[in-house]
C-alpha positions as CSV (number, residue, x, y, z in Angstrom):
1,M,-116.9,78.2,-128.7
2,N,-115.1,80.7,-130.8
3,D,-111.5,80.2,-129.0
4,R,-111.2,84.5,-129.8
5,L,-109.2,85.7,-127.3
6,R,-108.6,89.1,-126.0
7,L,-106.9,90.6,-123.0
8,Y,-107.9,93.6,-121.9
9,S,-105.4,94.3,-120.2
10,Y,-102.6,97.4,-118.9
11,W,-98.3,97.1,-119.1
12,R,-97.9,97.9,-115.5
13,S,-101.0,95.7,-114.2
14,S,-99.1,92.7,-112.2
15,A,-102.6,90.8,-112.3
16,A,-102.6,91.3,-116.3
17,Y,-99.0,90.5,-116.0
18,R,-100.1,87.5,-114.9
19,V,-102.1,85.6,-116.9
20,R,-100.4,87.4,-120.2
21,I,-97.5,85.2,-118.6
22,G,-100.1,82.1,-118.2
23,L,-101.8,82.6,-121.9
24,N,-97.6,82.2,-123.6
25,L,-97.1,79.3,-121.1
26,K,-100.0,77.3,-123.0
27,G,-98.9,78.9,-126.4
28,L,-102.6,80.9,-127.2
29,P,-102.8,83.6,-129.2
30,Y,-105.1,87.2,-127.7
31,E,-105.0,90.3,-129.3
32,S,-103.7,93.0,-126.3
33,Y,-106.6,95.7,-125.5
34,P,-104.6,98.5,-123.2
35,V,-106.8,100.2,-120.8
36,H,-104.3,103.0,-119.1
37,L,-104.8,103.3,-115.5
38,L,-104.0,107.0,-115.4
39,R,-104.5,108.7,-119.0
40,D,-107.6,111.1,-117.6
41,G,-108.3,109.3,-114.6
42,G,-108.1,106.6,-114.9
43,E,-109.9,105.2,-118.4
44,Q,-110.6,101.7,-117.1
45,H,-113.5,104.1,-115.0
46,R,-114.8,104.6,-118.5
47,P,-118.7,103.2,-118.4
48,E,-118.7,101.2,-121.8
49,F,-115.3,99.2,-119.8
50,R,-117.1,99.3,-117.2
51,T,-119.9,96.7,-118.5
52,A,-117.1,94.5,-119.4
53,N,-115.6,94.6,-115.7
54,P,-118.3,96.2,-113.6
55,Q,-114.9,96.7,-110.5
56,G,-113.3,98.8,-112.8
57,L,-110.7,96.7,-112.5
58,V,-108.2,94.5,-115.2
59,P,-107.7,91.9,-116.6
60,V,-111.1,91.2,-118.6
61,L,-110.3,88.6,-120.8
62,E,-113.4,88.1,-123.5
63,H,-113.2,84.6,-124.6
64,G,-115.6,84.0,-127.4
65,Q,-118.5,86.2,-126.4
66,R,-117.8,85.7,-122.1
67,M,-116.2,88.2,-120.7
68,L,-113.9,86.3,-117.7
69,R,-112.7,88.7,-115.1
70,Q,-110.6,87.9,-111.8
71,S,-107.0,86.9,-112.6
72,M,-106.6,83.7,-110.2
73,A,-110.1,82.4,-111.6
74,I,-109.0,83.5,-115.6
75,L,-105.9,81.3,-114.8
76,E,-108.1,78.7,-113.6
77,Y,-110.1,78.8,-116.3
78,L,-107.1,78.8,-118.6
79,D,-105.6,75.4,-117.1
80,E,-108.9,73.4,-117.1
81,V,-110.2,74.9,-120.7
82,W,-107.3,74.3,-122.6
83,P,-104.8,71.2,-119.7
84,E,-101.3,71.2,-121.8
85,S,-99.0,73.0,-120.0
86,P,-100.8,72.4,-116.9
87,L,-99.9,75.4,-114.4
88,L,-101.1,73.1,-112.4
89,P,-99.3,70.2,-110.7
90,A,-100.7,66.6,-110.7
91,T,-101.6,65.9,-107.0
92,A,-103.5,67.7,-104.9
93,R,-100.7,68.2,-102.1
94,D,-98.8,70.1,-104.4
95,R,-101.7,71.9,-106.6
96,Q,-102.6,72.6,-102.7
97,R,-98.8,73.8,-102.5
98,V,-98.7,76.6,-105.7
99,R,-102.4,77.2,-104.4
100,G,-100.6,79.0,-100.8
101,L,-97.6,80.5,-103.2
102,A,-100.2,82.0,-105.6
103,Q,-102.1,83.7,-103.1
104,L,-99.6,84.6,-101.0
105,V,-99.1,87.1,-103.8
106,A,-102.1,87.3,-105.0
107,C,-104.0,87.7,-101.7
108,D,-102.0,89.5,-98.7
109,I,-99.2,91.6,-101.0
110,H,-100.6,92.6,-104.6
111,P,-104.2,93.8,-103.4
112,L,-102.0,96.0,-100.2
113,N,-100.1,98.1,-103.0
114,N,-103.0,98.5,-105.0
115,L,-103.1,101.6,-108.1
116,R,-106.5,102.2,-106.3
117,V,-104.9,101.9,-103.1
118,L,-102.6,104.4,-103.1
119,Q,-104.7,106.5,-104.9
120,Y,-107.2,106.4,-101.7
121,F,-104.8,107.1,-99.8
122,E,-103.1,110.0,-101.5
123,R,-106.7,111.7,-102.5
124,E,-108.4,111.0,-99.7
125,W,-106.2,110.9,-96.5
126,H,-103.4,113.4,-98.7
127,V,-100.8,110.6,-97.6
128,P,-97.3,111.7,-98.8
129,Q,-95.9,109.9,-101.8
130,P,-92.8,108.6,-100.5
131,E,-95.0,107.9,-97.2
132,R,-96.8,105.7,-99.8
133,D,-93.7,104.6,-101.2
134,E,-92.4,103.1,-97.7
135,W,-95.9,101.4,-97.1
136,V,-95.5,99.5,-100.5
137,R,-92.3,98.3,-99.5
138,H,-93.0,96.9,-96.5
139,W,-95.9,95.0,-97.1
140,I,-93.7,93.0,-100.4
141,I,-90.9,92.7,-98.1
142,E,-93.3,91.1,-95.0
143,G,-94.3,88.9,-98.2
144,F,-91.4,87.5,-99.4
145,E,-89.6,87.1,-96.1
146,A,-92.3,84.6,-96.0
147,F,-92.7,83.2,-99.3
148,E,-88.2,82.8,-99.2
149,A,-88.8,80.8,-96.5
150,M,-91.3,78.4,-98.6
151,L,-89.6,77.9,-100.6
152,V,-85.6,76.8,-99.0
153,D,-84.8,73.5,-98.7
154,H,-88.7,72.6,-99.3
155,P,-88.8,69.3,-101.9
156,S,-90.9,70.9,-104.0
157,T,-89.5,73.2,-104.3
158,G,-87.1,73.1,-108.2
159,A,-85.7,75.1,-111.0
160,F,-89.2,77.2,-110.5
161,C,-91.5,77.7,-107.5
162,D,-92.6,73.8,-107.6
163,G,-91.1,71.3,-109.7
164,D,-88.8,72.0,-112.5
165,M,-92.0,73.7,-114.7
166,P,-93.0,76.9,-113.6
167,T,-96.9,76.8,-112.0
168,L,-99.7,79.3,-111.0
169,A,-97.0,80.2,-108.4
170,D,-94.5,81.2,-110.7
171,C,-96.9,83.4,-112.8
172,C,-97.4,85.9,-109.4
173,L,-94.5,85.9,-107.9
174,I,-92.7,87.2,-111.3
175,P,-94.8,90.7,-111.9
176,Q,-94.2,91.1,-108.5
177,V,-90.7,91.0,-108.1
178,Y,-90.9,93.5,-111.0
179,N,-93.2,95.7,-108.6
180,A,-90.2,95.2,-105.7
181,R,-87.4,96.3,-107.4
182,R,-89.3,99.1,-108.9
183,F,-90.0,100.1,-105.4
184,G,-86.7,100.5,-104.8
185,I,-86.3,96.7,-102.7
186,D,-83.0,95.2,-102.9
187,V,-84.5,91.7,-103.8
188,A,-80.9,89.8,-103.4
189,R,-81.5,89.4,-99.6
190,F,-84.4,86.5,-101.1
191,P,-81.7,84.3,-103.2
192,T,-84.9,81.6,-103.7
193,I,-86.8,84.3,-105.2
194,V,-84.0,85.4,-107.1
195,R,-82.7,82.6,-108.9
196,I,-86.3,81.2,-109.7
197,E,-87.2,84.9,-112.0
198,Q,-83.5,84.5,-113.0
199,A,-85.7,80.7,-114.1
200,C,-88.5,82.4,-115.3
201,L,-87.4,85.3,-117.4
202,A,-84.7,82.9,-119.3
203,L,-88.0,81.3,-120.9
204,P,-89.6,82.8,-124.1
205,A,-93.7,82.5,-122.2
206,F,-92.5,85.2,-119.5
207,D,-90.1,86.8,-121.6
208,A,-92.7,88.3,-124.0
209,A,-94.5,89.5,-120.7
210,R,-92.3,91.8,-119.8
211,P,-94.4,95.2,-119.0
212,E,-91.8,96.9,-121.2
213,K,-91.7,94.5,-123.9
214,Q,-95.9,95.2,-124.0
215,P,-98.2,97.1,-126.8
216,D,-98.7,99.9,-124.7
217,A,-96.2,100.6,-122.6
218,P,-94.0,104.3,-122.4
219,V,-91.4,104.5,-125.0
220,S,-88.0,105.2,-123.5
């Protein structure tokens, strides 16, 4: 199989951010192919991108001739094809915990705050910006309260969400913390999450995946 990897990404996409972290943790070089989600109505709606992903969503990981979609499925694919530096623990019990934490973010928090949801609120129901922002904050806070409770005093919580090596759960958590800060949430109320965020961002794999370090990020 041709191991060339190309990631269709957007600098501020949480789902793409997850996959960048996973690729970096695996030490896999990849080409970044930016898809601007706002310019000209959103480049994800162009026919040429819809060929890559009929959903019109990022990320898409091109591996040789294959187009891989959905960030969680992509991350597990990376773990199966390149098992070194695993993103999932060795035991079924621990893998279930990590998947549960990851899905709390990817399935319960993130979809409610996705760009297309917020754009629908604006376009179809004319929901003002302050109310849309409050919607985002509400669901992040509710999710983080549960996430924090699942981490505190749990015997499997270590330097990271599960043990002392980053896992799929950390790949999902860190982009969501970025979003929380972006929407003005005081994350200090979640001390375990903040501690894990600091441990993650101290690693080159997480640091290089930061939105502001991507080639399509606006120049400040």
